[in-house]
Steps between C-alpha positions, in 0.01 A plus 500: 500500500685186393870534426440373146281803426573873510343820370684594182300816417171672574323610180189696412227413252529805274234391249182427693477491878790702639549222757844386615632144491814330624728293281607205713816319400456124506854374554426139409360582155691825456193697390312801636137455604247784507347512849213506576366343183142586399249216507380349173178701537686828566771466235293606193429836668869590476488474121219756463709784363553673166872470572477123467502480121593137434126423530414759234602608150514864613724735303371845595780620727869519413564232761239271343647553152848413623369182664307392189799576274730283710235226520469483120876511452543209739259272310755405236772451763274268698421305182870470421561357847225238493591400143848416628355210700481164328133405534290244314148640511578868575237525773524798735318619810536865597414565866393856573425560133356847552318622189635213289744682271780246540273201439333668203841573348652153538178323400569644154849346512395133517468478880200332661413733785307507827501763772399588854388844617306569822397855407158501331555827316825374350337169397230689311762701311682177414177336382446786257834398344385139469685380810292319763667486839448288811422687820756312709763228477278242668260522203768365263436126501606203288747711306880494497730757347844515342549855628340696785571873527450747783596852395518704822237280662667272755545790742121547501377146568367403846605163643834494320597140578162365388516698176846362420373146558210563261733641237720193524203268452394686185843471336583222258803286593802723427259791466632856528387764748575865418470750784570875493514677838658813653836458671531676836880473485523727193668840512173691455342303786794583726492866393127564550463272803143525640397714201597235244187462289552129436428421865142608417356387833264330567435387143849348498484240773848355444831659401780294346875494467675265259600274788152500649300410192752232402479345846118493511458330164777251567302387805222409254737314263501780246853595397629839387649492149550862395461862615442792264457874572199722435685821421196723450372438851766706676388815314128447552542407868734795561248738346232380741742496791592865439131586520464318833820640649498859376134555398624553144577252220825684414566305178865609465590381850300178448681434171837551671419261786354243258809520279734475798307199627542320167870591478566374853306183424722408205758355737282389791209384281266666750266687265183672620295209366613157388358223284563154646473187289435188706465140390289235667707206620352158423 
């Protein structure tokens, strides 16, 4: 093994396969890489689970209801964020749009929207809401956007460097890129270690720290402007992590760890998940 790489953790796929994967630390980029990574043909198989609810509008179980409640609550916060950007045409591309709730919501708030979602089931649910989505980023042609958003999506995309290049090409000059991803340097990540639900191997192919994600995008002439926390994520992730670690969701313990994670993060700014705002350099 090269000196620039080392095994950070070995994690299990708790949702689908039960297989184990290594998280390899790439010293140059300061990110963790899931190893081995499934091929493009194999990857969809790891999403075939009722536990993977971002591709559905499920609200039967308590867990589903909590997820859908947080998702709806976040819509107005996301709108507030993108409205803070000074844009001329208010054009937005959402990558990994899921069932289209975010695009449907902001399309009613004077935003011209487009979206990408590889999951066919999710695209059909979005279409029923009047939102037509592209199957992949390569299908978006001859369009340029003031804002591109990826809400917990970048960690899923194969061929990371190529995807970043495509995103840059689709941005208007001085366009804004908004990316929300888990932070493996958070307190809850350090507490749960290999049981931390936000590792979610092998669906999460890449795992970011603040330093790492800043470094990668700077290499593509995309500059970090602001970092904001996603406070709800520590509670949701801790609830799942308790299930993986102790075979029980243990909501009181999960709430305590989630709260402690947020309190610790107030000084270090290392929340469970972070929203990064980047700007394309001319």
